[in-house]
Wavefront OBJ file of the C-alpha trace (Angstrom):
o trace
v 70.387 -26.112 -45.998
v 70.213 -28.088 -42.782
v 72.309 -30.934 -44.181
v 74.881 -28.385 -45.409
v 75.107 -26.742 -41.987
v 75.513 -30.115 -40.310
v 78.312 -31.049 -42.707
v 80.134 -27.823 -41.919
v 79.593 -28.440 -38.226
v 81.057 -31.910 -38.483
v 84.148 -30.415 -40.122
v 84.436 -27.677 -37.517
v 83.895 -24.933 -40.122
v 81.126 -23.018 -38.354
v 81.932 -20.630 -35.553
v 79.657 -19.505 -32.760
v 78.250 -22.809 -31.514
v 79.746 -25.317 -29.069
v 80.950 -28.674 -30.291
v 78.030 -30.347 -28.503
v 75.585 -28.374 -30.669
v 77.481 -29.435 -33.782
v 77.254 -33.079 -32.799
v 73.565 -32.835 -31.951
v 72.771 -31.153 -35.283
v 74.780 -33.714 -37.222
v 73.061 -36.569 -35.346
v 69.631 -35.092 -36.081
v 70.424 -34.845 -39.796
v 71.698 -38.405 -39.825
v 68.516 -39.588 -38.113
v 66.365 -37.803 -40.682
v 68.389 -39.255 -43.544
v 67.842 -42.763 -42.159
v 64.244 -42.444 -43.382
v 64.816 -44.128 -46.723
v 62.836 -45.012 -49.805
v 64.250 -48.538 -49.633
v 62.944 -49.171 -46.116
v 59.575 -47.603 -46.883
v 59.281 -49.872 -49.902
v 60.204 -52.919 -47.827
v 57.573 -52.227 -45.171
v 54.827 -51.312 -47.631
v 55.483 -54.385 -49.789
v 55.286 -56.570 -46.685
v 52.022 -55.024 -45.461
v 50.357 -54.820 -48.885
v 51.285 -58.339 -49.975
v 48.485 -60.603 -51.200
v 49.319 -63.120 -48.463
v 47.849 -60.687 -45.886
v 44.541 -60.702 -47.793
v 43.838 -57.017 -47.313
v 44.583 -56.884 -43.538
v 40.958 -56.826 -42.406
v 40.764 -56.292 -38.640
v 40.406 -59.620 -36.806
v 41.295 -61.708 -39.859
v 44.316 -63.982 -40.223
v 45.859 -61.372 -42.533
v 45.249 -58.648 -39.975
v 46.845 -60.812 -37.272
v 49.857 -61.475 -39.494
v 50.272 -57.767 -40.183
v 50.155 -57.088 -36.447
v 52.849 -59.688 -35.857
v 55.109 -58.078 -38.462
v 54.675 -54.638 -36.920
v 55.300 -55.862 -33.387
v 58.547 -57.488 -34.505
v 59.631 -54.192 -36.081
v 58.995 -52.416 -32.759
v 61.103 -55.046 -31.050
v 63.983 -54.500 -33.503
v 64.104 -50.846 -32.413
v 64.071 -51.854 -28.726
v 60.894 -49.917 -28.009
v 59.451 -50.315 -24.558
v 56.052 -52.001 -24.609
v 53.252 -49.480 -24.544
v 50.383 -51.792 -23.584
v 51.285 -52.618 -19.993
v 51.128 -56.346 -19.288
v 50.302 -56.926 -22.961
v 53.734 -55.728 -24.043
v 53.194 -54.220 -27.466
v 49.658 -55.548 -27.931
v 46.405 -54.131 -26.574
v 43.722 -56.663 -27.438
v 40.056 -55.761 -27.768
v 36.892 -56.756 -29.601
v 36.911 -59.695 -32.004
v 40.613 -60.513 -32.084
v 41.579 -56.925 -32.753
v 44.942 -55.566 -31.553
v 46.445 -52.118 -31.196
v 50.243 -52.173 -31.251
v 51.927 -49.737 -28.858
v 55.565 -48.877 -28.177
v 57.344 -46.106 -26.279
v 60.591 -44.166 -26.539
v 61.003 -42.809 -23.032
v 61.842 -39.127 -22.779
v 65.222 -37.939 -21.544
v 63.963 -35.097 -19.335
v 63.211 -36.185 -15.735
v 60.038 -34.109 -15.638
v 58.884 -33.924 -19.254
v 59.203 -37.671 -19.795
v 55.851 -37.970 -18.040
v 54.258 -36.138 -20.963
v 53.643 -37.887 -24.289
v 53.678 -37.039 -27.963
v 51.582 -39.732 -29.646
v 52.306 -40.799 -33.230
v 49.670 -43.068 -34.728
v 48.563 -44.765 -37.943
v 46.047 -47.504 -38.620
v 47.325 -50.730 -40.159
v 44.078 -52.532 -41.004
v 42.259 -52.370 -44.350
v 39.077 -53.892 -45.797
v 40.142 -57.429 -46.735
v 38.253 -58.612 -49.817
v 35.838 -55.668 -49.657
v 32.079 -55.613 -49.385
v 29.245 -53.307 -50.344
v 29.720 -51.253 -47.163
v 33.474 -50.601 -47.351
v 34.533 -50.925 -50.992
v 33.960 -48.975 -54.181
v 34.404 -52.282 -55.999
v 34.870 -54.669 -57.424
v 34.373 -56.713 -54.262
v 35.568 -60.270 -53.694
v 39.152 -59.369 -54.631
v 42.023 -58.617 -52.276
v 42.142 -54.928 -51.375
v 45.826 -54.529 -50.516
v 45.518 -50.944 -49.250
v 49.042 -49.897 -50.193
v 48.226 -46.247 -49.671
v 45.413 -46.886 -47.180
v 47.206 -47.398 -44.940
v 50.332 -49.455 -45.472
v 51.954 -46.126 -46.367
v 51.104 -44.589 -42.988
v 52.144 -47.677 -41.020
v 55.452 -47.821 -42.896
v 55.973 -44.111 -42.299
v 55.452 -44.669 -38.590
v 58.036 -47.459 -38.533
v 60.572 -45.220 -40.241
v 59.828 -42.456 -37.731
v 60.432 -44.904 -34.897
v 63.825 -45.835 -36.333
v 64.856 -42.203 -36.873
v 63.843 -41.029 -33.407
v 65.492 -44.039 -31.791
v 68.820 -42.885 -33.282
v 68.777 -39.545 -31.455
v 71.224 -39.087 -28.593
v 70.072 -37.609 -26.342
v 66.548 -38.858 -26.818
v 63.698 -36.315 -27.125
v 62.782 -34.746 -23.789
v 59.178 -35.949 -23.822
v 58.223 -39.572 -24.205
v 56.889 -40.623 -27.586
v 54.116 -43.195 -27.774
v 53.808 -44.968 -31.113
v 50.417 -46.489 -31.859
v 49.369 -48.698 -34.760
v 45.587 -48.834 -34.646
v 43.440 -51.781 -35.614
v 39.817 -51.590 -36.737
v 39.959 -48.076 -38.183
v 38.059 -49.184 -41.264
v 35.285 -50.539 -39.031
v 34.704 -47.189 -37.341
v 37.932 -46.018 -35.670
v 37.605 -48.940 -33.271
v 41.250 -49.119 -32.183
v 41.773 -45.458 -31.372
v 38.349 -45.200 -29.737
v 39.180 -48.199 -27.570
v 42.494 -46.680 -26.578
v 41.094 -43.301 -25.485
v 38.498 -45.222 -23.443
v 41.200 -47.530 -22.006
v 44.452 -45.542 -22.273
v 47.725 -47.257 -21.463
v 49.232 -43.934 -20.312
v 47.245 -41.174 -18.571
v 45.164 -39.450 -21.236
v 45.747 -35.997 -19.742
v 49.486 -36.488 -20.255
v 49.099 -36.885 -24.045
v 49.952 -33.386 -25.258
v 49.396 -33.914 -28.981
v 48.407 -36.824 -31.236
v 49.736 -37.217 -34.785
v 47.985 -39.334 -37.375
v 49.413 -40.681 -40.641
v 46.697 -41.812 -43.012
v 47.304 -42.295 -46.739
v 50.635 -40.548 -47.271
v 51.708 -42.475 -50.354
v 50.311 -40.438 -53.241
v 52.030 -37.037 -53.110
v 50.898 -34.944 -56.080
v 51.932 -31.431 -57.097
v 54.201 -31.250 -54.028
v 51.062 -30.854 -51.884
v 50.097 -32.426 -48.568
v 46.930 -31.897 -46.556
v 47.255 -31.247 -42.819
v 44.259 -31.392 -40.495
v 44.201 -29.985 -36.968
v 46.557 -27.053 -37.405
v 44.218 -24.875 -35.334
v 43.666 -27.325 -32.463
v 46.475 -25.693 -30.439
v 48.097 -22.284 -30.606
v 51.167 -22.105 -32.810
v 50.876 -25.473 -34.562
v 50.831 -24.085 -38.096
v 53.983 -22.064 -37.503
v 55.735 -24.949 -35.757
v 55.042 -27.263 -38.688
v 55.962 -24.677 -41.325
v 59.270 -23.880 -39.657
v 60.229 -27.566 -39.801
v 59.271 -27.856 -43.474
v 62.411 -26.301 -44.962
v 64.151 -29.496 -46.045
v 60.989 -31.347 -47.101
v 59.776 -28.308 -49.075
v 56.163 -29.469 -49.237
v 53.214 -27.248 -50.075
v 50.903 -27.604 -47.105
v 47.149 -27.243 -47.392
v 46.015 -26.489 -43.843
v 42.476 -27.889 -43.784
v 40.037 -26.359 -41.282
v 37.223 -28.889 -41.197
v 37.403 -31.903 -38.895
v 35.417 -35.060 -39.645
v 35.150 -38.399 -37.915
v 36.922 -40.161 -40.763
v 40.292 -41.131 -39.299
v 41.914 -41.864 -35.947
v 42.916 -38.303 -35.079
v 39.240 -37.603 -34.444
v 39.234 -39.914 -31.418
v 41.733 -37.555 -29.755
v 40.139 -34.369 -31.052
v 36.882 -35.481 -29.420
v 38.779 -35.723 -26.091
v 40.196 -32.190 -26.374
v 43.701 -33.274 -27.329
v 45.496 -31.271 -30.055
v 45.996 -33.242 -33.268
v 47.851 -33.077 -36.563
v 46.914 -35.435 -39.376
v 49.110 -35.753 -42.490
v 47.418 -36.942 -45.686
v 48.297 -36.800 -49.388
v 44.686 -36.907 -50.566
v 42.079 -39.288 -51.954
v 42.323 -40.856 -55.401
v 40.458 -43.171 -57.765
v 41.995 -46.290 -56.195
v 40.665 -45.497 -52.717
v 39.016 -48.626 -51.219
v 39.435 -50.533 -54.451
v 41.571 -53.580 -55.276
v 43.737 -51.304 -57.422
v 45.332 -49.527 -54.423
v 48.665 -51.288 -55.015
v 52.300 -50.515 -54.250
v 53.237 -49.793 -57.863
v 51.089 -46.633 -57.803
v 52.787 -45.053 -54.792
v 55.210 -42.144 -54.870
v 57.807 -43.455 -52.451
v 60.194 -40.457 -52.668
v 57.173 -38.286 -51.889
v 56.309 -40.504 -48.936
v 59.875 -40.126 -47.710
v 59.500 -36.322 -47.748
v 56.268 -36.532 -45.740
v 57.837 -38.830 -43.144
v 60.909 -36.642 -42.803
v 58.635 -33.682 -42.122
v 56.813 -35.750 -39.501
v 60.138 -36.658 -37.866
v 61.156 -32.996 -37.677
v 57.912 -31.726 -36.132
v 57.645 -34.614 -33.655
v 61.227 -34.028 -32.540
v 60.656 -30.273 -32.266
v 57.487 -30.533 -30.184
v 58.888 -33.302 -28.009
v 61.799 -31.019 -27.060
v 59.895 -27.785 -26.365
v 59.741 -26.409 -22.837
v 55.953 -26.091 -23.046
v 53.218 -27.198 -25.400
v 50.028 -25.255 -25.825
v 46.818 -26.990 -24.815
v 43.710 -27.648 -26.872
v 41.863 -24.627 -28.333
v 38.115 -25.113 -27.712
v 37.445 -22.269 -30.180
v 38.461 -24.577 -33.039
v 35.091 -26.334 -32.807
v 33.168 -23.259 -33.931
v 35.578 -21.762 -36.442
v 34.644 -21.349 -40.080
v 37.096 -20.496 -42.834
v 35.850 -17.157 -44.144
v 37.312 -14.492 -46.422
v 37.380 -11.111 -44.648
v 35.475 -8.329 -46.380
v 37.601 -5.193 -46.418
v 36.391 -1.666 -47.214
v 37.718 -0.238 -50.482
v 40.787 1.950 -50.279
v 40.220 5.684 -50.558
v 41.881 7.052 -53.698
v 44.620 9.523 -52.800
v 44.502 11.226 -56.225
v 40.917 10.637 -57.301
v 41.296 9.821 -60.990
v 40.873 6.805 -63.221
v 43.041 6.485 -66.270
v 43.584 4.565 -69.476
v 47.165 3.453 -69.876
v 46.487 1.179 -72.866
v 45.682 3.708 -75.600
v 48.991 4.579 -77.300
v 47.788 6.264 -80.508
v 50.622 8.651 -81.390
v 54.352 8.534 -80.849
v 54.331 11.516 -78.508
v 51.959 9.553 -76.269
v 54.506 6.812 -75.573
v 54.810 8.087 -72.006
v 52.229 9.326 -69.520
v 48.697 8.215 -68.723
v 45.444 9.687 -69.986
v 42.804 10.628 -67.387
v 39.425 9.042 -68.088
v 37.464 10.418 -65.120
v 37.997 12.660 -62.105
v 36.132 12.111 -58.825
v 34.276 15.227 -57.715
v 35.854 16.772 -54.625
v 39.019 14.652 -54.933
v 42.605 15.898 -54.770
v 42.823 15.909 -58.561
v 39.528 17.800 -58.883
v 40.728 20.446 -56.426
v 43.957 20.828 -58.415
v 42.019 21.439 -61.628
v 42.802 18.185 -63.425
v 40.171 17.289 -66.052
v 39.076 14.151 -67.850
v 41.092 13.928 -71.065
v 44.231 15.417 -69.540
v 47.431 13.453 -69.967
v 49.707 13.191 -66.921
v 53.233 13.175 -68.352
v 55.692 14.095 -65.582
v 56.021 14.040 -61.814
v 58.685 16.416 -60.456
v 60.324 16.426 -63.935
v 60.457 12.597 -63.998
v 58.617 11.119 -67.015
v 55.587 9.009 -66.118
v 56.222 5.876 -68.181
v 53.355 3.715 -66.960
v 50.213 3.667 -64.869
v 52.066 1.400 -62.436
v 54.776 4.040 -61.909
v 52.209 6.759 -61.273
v 50.150 4.613 -58.910
v 53.263 3.596 -56.985
v 54.354 7.247 -56.537
v 50.902 8.459 -55.580
v 50.535 5.784 -52.895
v 53.964 6.445 -51.360
v 54.214 10.248 -51.646
v 54.647 12.182 -48.400
v 54.611 15.621 -50.019
v 52.245 17.294 -52.529
v 52.767 16.105 -56.096
v 54.133 18.420 -58.774
v 52.450 17.065 -61.888
v 52.844 18.219 -65.480
v 49.776 17.719 -67.643
v 49.017 17.989 -71.350
v 45.546 19.143 -72.347
v 43.859 19.358 -75.718
v 43.832 22.952 -76.965
v 46.844 23.946 -74.839
v 50.067 24.754 -76.725
v 52.325 24.018 -73.750
v 52.062 21.591 -70.799
v 50.681 22.909 -67.535
v 52.155 22.306 -64.065
v 49.815 21.659 -61.148
v 50.357 20.956 -57.472
v 48.174 18.219 -55.974
v 47.551 17.918 -52.231
v 46.922 14.186 -51.907
v 44.186 12.690 -49.739
v 45.173 10.627 -46.710
v 48.539 9.404 -45.412
v 51.148 7.689 -47.580
v 51.045 3.908 -47.867
v 54.492 2.619 -46.873
v 54.241 -1.110 -47.585
v 50.874 -1.668 -49.200
v 49.461 -4.331 -46.890
v 46.601 -4.720 -44.477
v 46.701 -7.527 -41.948
v 44.736 -9.233 -39.233
v 45.763 -11.214 -36.193
v 44.921 -14.906 -35.841
v 44.273 -16.062 -32.292
v 45.509 -19.552 -33.135
v 48.915 -18.223 -34.230
v 50.428 -15.804 -31.686
v 53.323 -13.717 -32.980
v 51.969 -13.911 -36.523
v 49.781 -11.727 -38.720
v 47.855 -12.760 -41.817
v 47.850 -10.451 -44.825
v 44.279 -9.501 -45.661
v 45.118 -7.248 -48.618
v 48.101 -6.390 -50.804
v 47.779 -3.130 -52.740
v 48.999 -3.268 -56.375
v 52.159 -1.332 -57.286
v 53.395 -1.068 -53.700
v 56.608 -2.518 -52.214
v 54.643 -5.516 -50.933
v 53.144 -6.246 -54.350
v 56.477 -5.820 -56.126
v 58.045 -8.285 -53.678
v 55.397 -10.862 -54.577
v 53.399 -10.865 -51.347
v 49.766 -11.951 -51.554
v 46.676 -12.122 -49.385
v 46.815 -14.928 -46.790
v 50.612 -14.815 -46.540
v 51.707 -14.822 -42.902
v 54.419 -12.594 -41.456
v 56.611 -14.135 -38.743
v 59.370 -11.550 -38.260
v 60.589 -8.103 -39.377
v 64.311 -7.472 -39.928
v 65.077 -10.598 -37.916
v 62.933 -9.577 -34.941
v 59.863 -11.482 -33.747
v 56.881 -9.486 -32.570
v 53.916 -9.905 -30.272
v 50.813 -8.270 -31.672
v 49.980 -5.532 -34.126
v 51.380 -2.652 -32.075
v 54.852 -4.161 -31.889
v 54.771 -5.074 -35.576
v 53.797 -1.491 -36.478
v 56.695 -0.109 -34.405
v 59.188 -2.441 -36.105
v 58.010 -1.344 -39.536
v 58.014 2.355 -38.604
v 61.575 2.094 -37.273
v 62.884 0.928 -40.652
v 63.823 3.607 -43.186
v 65.493 1.375 -45.740
v 64.690 -2.027 -47.208
v 62.500 -4.181 -44.975
v 63.178 -7.907 -44.622
v 60.128 -9.978 -43.728
v 60.003 -13.635 -42.786
v 56.924 -14.879 -44.600
v 55.033 -18.182 -44.751
v 52.841 -19.280 -47.631
v 51.372 -22.802 -47.843
v 53.783 -24.059 -45.215
v 56.931 -22.706 -46.889
v 58.871 -20.036 -44.985
v 61.078 -17.602 -46.887
v 62.684 -14.170 -46.568
v 61.156 -11.360 -48.617
v 62.815 -7.957 -49.006
v 60.585 -4.930 -49.568
v 62.335 -2.019 -51.272
v 60.759 1.361 -50.386
v 59.288 3.366 -53.232
v 61.460 6.269 -54.365
v 59.153 9.168 -55.233
v 60.608 11.810 -57.619
v 61.169 15.130 -55.862
v 61.298 13.666 -52.340
l 1 2 3 4 5 6 7 8 9 10 11 12 13 14 15 16 17 18 19 20 21 22 23 24 25 26 27 28 29 30 31 32 33 34 35 36 37 38 39 40 41 42 43 44 45 46 47 48 49 50 51 52 53 54 55 56 57 58 59 60 61 62 63 64 65 66 67 68 69 70 71 72 73 74 75 76 77 78 79 80 81 82 83 84 85 86 87 88 89 90 91 92 93 94 95 96 97 98 99 100 101 102 103 104 105 106 107 108 109 110 111 112 113 114 115 116 117 118 119 120 121 122 123 124 125 126 127 128 129 130 131 132 133 134 135 136 137 138 139 140 141 142 143 144 145 146 147 148 149 150 151 152 153 154 155 156 157 158 159 160 161 162 163 164 165 166 167 168 169 170 171 172 173 174 175 176 177 178 179 180 181 182 183 184 185 186 187 188 189 190 191 192 193 194 195 196 197 198 199 200 201 202 203 204 205 206 207 208 209 210 211 212 213 214 215 216 217 218 219 220 221 222 223 224 225 226 227 228 229 230 231 232 233 234 235 236 237 238 239 240 241 242 243 244 245 246 247 248 249 250 251 252 253 254 255 256 257 258 259 260 261 262 263 264 265 266 267 268 269 270 271 272 273 274 275 276 277 278 279 280 281 282 283 284 285 286 287 288 289 290 291 292 293 294 295 296 297 298 299 300 301 302 303 304 305 306 307 308 309 310 311 312 313 314 315 316 317 318 319 320 321 322 323 324 325 326 327 328 329 330 331 332 333 334 335 336 337 338 339 340 341 342 343 344 345 346 347 348 349 350 351 352 353 354 355 356 357 358 359 360 361 362 363 364 365 366 367 368 369 370 371 372 373 374 375 376 377 378 379 380 381 382 383 384 385 386 387 388 389 390 391 392 393 394 395 396 397 398 399 400 401 402 403 404 405 406 407 408 409 410 411 412 413 414 415 416 417 418 419 420 421 422 423 424 425 426 427 428 429 430 431 432 433 434 435 436 437 438 439 440 441 442 443 444 445 446 447 448 449 450 451 452 453 454 455 456 457 458 459 460 461 462 463 464 465 466 467 468 469 470 471 472 473 474 475 476 477 478 479 480 481 482 483 484 485 486 487 488 489 490 491 492 493 494 495 496 497 498 499 500 501 502 503 504 505 506 507 508 509
């Protein structure tokens, strides 16, 4: 969609936006499209070549990999991010972080930084502490983490094409010594080359080369308010299914920033049987999948770098546990259970047979008995249990039901005063403090407009009829103000779509 809009803009076929906006949109699309499978392959092949002997930190192969990456920074005319060291921040036993900066275009915001990082070291020939074997062979680490380092280089190239540049400065960091205990990122947060308090968010790419089932894992989505929504809204063109993982472990470089109360987002396509084995080779990578991940990274980095404000770290994230809310059961408006599967005779092809009636319920008060067959509502045939349930849930007025009863020659009409208010949509929701302006569906009632539209528990609502909202009260008012179809903007697994809920038409109303 975005590429289509940009093409129209370039041709002057879209009204309502100034020419400058057209040019900016077209330039952004072109920058994203510069992230290519061919360039990813070139970088990964270079970093995962046998001549680099597995890129162990401090080794000759690790030094050679660092030289290659520094030269790639130079090709993109990045400013050195390591002070007097240019691109290289040396530490430990011949270890080197590689740092470059695209300076922001905003006079004030350029003093804030979005950090994009990936480690470039691996485990060399492997040993009993860092390899799942066999050891003594080159562990090329194509996925871990030549894929992430290559993705970072492609992000550098794409962002460098933007004119104007992003408003905030972007610090690119290729970490050394990650496989030895996050040494490079830990060293940097202890000896930062830009003020640590000015780093507003840190991204981490680690193992992004094995996309499977369209699914990517994202860690840190709750470390700042609004991160999940920001990422999901930039996911339209990449179309990835995002698994937002709650737990945070000290197993990759994002944790060095998380431990310093800096929001983080880590992108990861998951572990596999070749992890820390000599078999983690380029031929097993999904390069088109890697391209999709990197394009998503480009979009979210660009978006956050251009925002007026970025939310700070959420301390509450440290104590949060992913739990399923326990909801009370819904009160039955009619008070019957039925069997819609028994179809014995031809005359029973419509209607539902009552199996039990709850004492004191609306049905009990109306005189409905177990064994009765409910055949019509306001002269409309009841063709299924789903139809009846849908009408009962939505009805505003008493129901005029026609029943058939054994021993009765003719059907009997009864009026049922239903229990409780009508259910308009069929959803219950809860607010999520980490996502302002969003609610999370806790329950979707079967045979309601929400269920018919395909909504499910844990879907997130962003807008109603094109209007954003702030909190439950405003959301409730927007829903109440709509008498016709209701258009919701909904996110599920990082994909945002429009869903139209058609109100239930109840016979006789």
